[in-house]
VMD Tcl script that draws the C-alpha trace (Angstrom):
set ca {
  {0.00 0.00 0.00}
  {1.52 3.30 -1.12}
  {0.55 6.95 -1.41}
  {0.83 6.48 -5.16}
  {-1.85 3.79 -5.21}
  {-4.23 6.03 -3.21}
  {-3.56 8.98 -5.51}
  {-4.23 6.78 -8.54}
  {-7.53 5.65 -7.03}
  {-8.62 9.23 -6.35}
  {-7.74 10.38 -9.86}
  {-10.01 7.77 -11.43}
  {-12.95 10.03 -10.55}
  {-11.41 13.37 -11.50}
  {-13.91 15.86 -12.89}
  {-12.26 18.91 -14.45}
  {-15.50 20.88 -14.79}
  {-16.36 20.40 -11.12}
  {-12.75 21.14 -10.13}
  {-12.95 24.54 -11.83}
  {-16.04 25.47 -9.83}
  {-14.52 24.17 -6.62}
  {-11.36 26.27 -7.05}
  {-13.50 29.40 -6.93}
  {-15.47 28.20 -3.91}
  {-12.29 27.55 -1.94}
  {-10.69 30.90 -2.80}
  {-7.62 29.66 -4.65}
  {-6.82 32.95 -6.38}
  {-3.62 34.92 -5.84}
  {-3.45 36.27 -2.30}
  {-6.47 34.26 -1.15}
  {-6.38 31.71 1.66}
  {-6.39 28.73 -0.73}
  {-3.84 30.07 -3.18}
  {-2.14 27.25 -5.07}
  {-4.57 24.53 -3.98}
  {-5.28 22.01 -6.74}
  {-8.60 20.17 -7.05}
  {-9.63 16.96 -8.79}
  {-13.33 17.72 -8.59}
  {-14.30 14.76 -6.41}
  {-17.37 14.64 -4.21}
  {-17.13 14.12 -0.46}
  {-18.59 10.63 -0.88}
  {-15.95 9.69 -3.44}
  {-13.07 10.63 -1.13}
  {-14.81 8.82 1.72}
  {-15.05 5.60 -0.27}
  {-11.35 5.70 -1.16}
  {-10.42 6.48 2.45}
  {-12.39 3.46 3.65}
  {-10.64 1.25 1.14}
  {-7.25 2.39 2.39}
  {-8.14 2.85 6.04}
  {-5.13 0.83 7.16}
  {-2.61 3.00 5.35}
  {0.56 3.65 7.43}
  {1.34 7.13 8.72}
  {4.26 7.39 6.31}
  {1.78 7.06 3.45}
  {-0.58 9.61 4.98}
  {2.32 11.99 5.54}
  {3.01 11.92 1.80}
  {-0.64 12.61 1.01}
  {-0.74 15.56 3.43}
  {2.21 17.11 1.61}
  {0.33 16.97 -1.69}
  {-0.88 20.14 -3.39}
  {-4.01 18.23 -4.41}
  {-6.84 18.99 -2.02}
  {-8.53 15.60 -2.26}
  {-5.26 13.83 -1.39}
  {-5.21 15.70 1.91}
  {-8.94 15.11 2.47}
  {-8.41 11.39 2.00}
  {-5.43 11.33 4.38}
  {-7.43 13.05 7.10}
  {-10.42 10.76 6.64}
  {-8.10 7.77 7.09}
  {-6.63 9.35 10.21}
  {-10.13 9.81 11.64}
  {-11.00 6.16 10.86}
  {-7.82 4.94 12.55}
  {-8.26 7.21 15.55}
  {-11.86 6.12 16.11}
  {-10.97 2.43 16.06}
  {-7.59 2.62 17.78}
  {-6.57 2.05 21.39}
  {-5.03 4.77 23.54}
  {-1.53 4.16 22.19}
  {-2.69 4.51 18.58}
  {-4.78 7.56 19.45}
  {-1.82 9.27 21.08}
  {0.33 8.55 18.03}
  {-2.29 9.97 15.66}
  {-2.85 12.99 17.90}
  {0.86 13.80 17.85}
  {1.07 13.17 14.10}
  {-1.85 15.52 13.53}
  {-0.29 18.31 15.58}
  {3.04 17.89 13.81}
  {1.23 18.25 10.48}
  {-1.31 20.88 11.54}
  {-0.11 23.44 9.00}
  {-0.93 20.94 6.25}
  {-4.54 20.79 7.44}
  {-4.76 23.96 5.42}
  {-8.36 24.56 4.45}
  {-11.52 25.13 6.45}
  {-13.08 21.85 5.31}
  {-9.96 19.88 6.26}
  {-10.04 21.38 9.75}
  {-13.76 20.86 10.13}
  {-13.73 17.18 9.16}
  {-10.93 16.30 11.56}
  {-10.10 18.70 14.41}
  {-12.90 17.82 16.82}
  {-12.78 14.12 15.89}
  {-9.07 13.79 16.67}
  {-7.81 16.70 18.78}
  {-11.14 17.30 20.52}
  {-11.76 13.66 21.38}
  {-8.19 13.11 22.55}
  {-8.17 16.16 24.82}
  {-11.67 15.95 26.24}
  {-10.41 14.63 29.58}
  {-6.85 15.96 29.33}
  {-4.98 19.24 29.75}
  {-6.00 21.58 26.96}
  {-3.19 24.15 27.08}
  {-2.08 23.18 23.56}
  {-5.29 24.72 22.21}
  {-4.45 28.07 23.79}
  {-1.04 27.91 22.14}
  {-2.62 27.15 18.76}
  {-5.13 29.98 19.24}
  {-2.34 32.58 19.17}
  {-0.46 30.98 16.30}
  {0.39 33.11 13.27}
  {-0.98 30.25 11.17}
  {-4.66 30.61 10.28}
  {-5.32 26.88 10.23}
  {-3.81 26.23 13.64}
  {-6.08 28.92 15.08}
  {-9.12 27.36 13.42}
  {-8.10 23.91 14.70}
  {-7.99 25.32 18.23}
  {-11.58 26.54 18.26}
  {-13.13 23.77 16.12}
  {-11.52 21.08 18.29}
  {-13.75 22.29 21.13}
  {-16.84 21.08 19.27}
  {-16.27 17.72 20.94}
  {-16.09 19.40 24.36}
  {-19.38 21.15 23.62}
  {-20.97 17.79 22.77}
  {-19.87 16.69 26.24}
  {-21.39 19.83 27.82}
  {-17.97 21.35 28.52}
  {-18.15 25.00 27.46}
  {-15.34 26.70 29.37}
  {-12.59 26.19 26.82}
  {-14.78 27.19 23.89}
  {-15.61 30.45 25.64}
  {-12.01 30.99 26.73}
  {-10.68 30.49 23.21}
  {-13.48 32.61 21.74}
  {-12.32 35.48 23.94}
  {-8.75 35.10 22.66}
  {-9.97 35.07 19.06}
  {-12.37 38.02 19.37}
  {-9.99 40.35 17.57}
  {-8.74 37.89 14.97}
  {-8.50 39.48 11.53}
  {-9.60 36.52 9.41}
  {-13.16 35.85 8.32}
  {-12.68 32.09 8.58}
  {-11.94 32.47 12.30}
  {-14.95 34.75 12.76}
  {-17.15 32.07 11.22}
  {-15.63 29.25 13.26}
  {-15.94 31.09 16.57}
  {-19.51 32.11 15.80}
  {-20.34 28.53 14.88}
  {-18.92 27.18 18.16}
  {-20.74 29.83 20.21}
  {-23.96 28.87 18.44}
  {-23.34 25.22 19.35}
  {-22.85 26.23 23.00}
  {-26.15 28.10 22.85}
  {-28.00 25.04 21.52}
  {-27.12 23.30 24.77}
  {-26.94 26.20 27.21}
  {-28.43 29.47 25.98}
  {-27.61 31.18 29.27}
  {-23.90 30.35 28.95}
  {-23.76 31.72 25.40}
  {-25.71 34.86 26.22}
  {-23.57 35.60 29.26}
  {-20.57 35.64 26.91}
  {-22.38 37.62 24.23}
  {-23.66 40.31 26.56}
  {-20.10 40.95 27.64}
  {-18.43 40.88 24.23}
  {-20.97 41.25 21.42}
  {-20.21 44.91 20.79}
  {-16.56 44.16 20.03}
  {-17.19 40.97 18.05}
  {-16.71 41.05 14.27}
  {-20.10 41.24 12.58}
  {-19.77 37.83 10.95}
  {-18.90 36.19 14.26}
  {-21.92 37.77 15.90}
  {-24.28 36.81 13.09}
  {-23.14 33.19 13.17}
  {-23.44 33.00 16.95}
  {-27.03 34.32 17.08}
  {-28.31 32.58 13.95}
  {-30.75 30.38 15.89}
  {-32.02 33.09 18.24}
  {-35.61 34.35 17.96}
  {-35.74 37.20 15.43}
  {-36.54 39.90 17.99}
  {-33.54 38.88 20.10}
  {-31.29 38.73 17.04}
  {-32.23 42.27 16.16}
  {-31.48 43.47 19.68}
  {-27.95 42.15 19.36}
  {-27.50 43.45 15.83}
  {-28.69 46.94 16.80}
  {-26.79 47.02 20.11}
  {-29.95 47.24 22.20}
  {-29.11 44.42 24.60}
  {-28.95 45.37 28.26}
  {-25.56 44.44 29.67}
  {-25.85 43.22 33.25}
}
mol new
graphics top color blue
foreach p $ca { graphics top sphere $p radius 0.5 }
foreach p [lrange $ca 0 end-1] q [lrange $ca 1 end] { graphics top cylinder $p $q radius 0.2 }
display resetview
């Protein structure tokens, strides 16, 4: 089993027309966050099927795939890592966790982060020290910062909100739209489980939050309450 065989399998389903559309969706133009990313035009299901077929691929093989400029190669590698993590014992999980962190800068698109961060980093850290996330949250690398906040989705699912809120505070003044969206998304997920916890955070910080972050975080609120936040008419206790 080699990286070459996985790449060959993925390229069987290449769709140039779809790849052209996808390049625009993932902002691959000069100076954009996905500059230089190459797409085959595969669907999510197609990469999933290949990942299942090669779910026992060694880390050396996955390392090669993560270094690829082809987006679907990296998607497939991360799907395999998630499979292996979910079925592995603690020793295997620790190895995959460390491998993921070492290669975090190669998890370099919002979809790559979102399909893997909470399932690997979040699950591994749920009952462990989480200081690594605070280090990632102040990284100069966009993707490491997104990994930090998205990893907490697993904590939220376990009704642990403190680290999500702590990291959200750190990321309040982040300059990138993809972080605004991720933080808003995680705050919204907190609110689905504990509206009071989310609103306590919002009442304190909503006026300094980027507009996109605020809109994402209050998306599920009743319309009258949404408008109060959007027009700065919330009473701060």
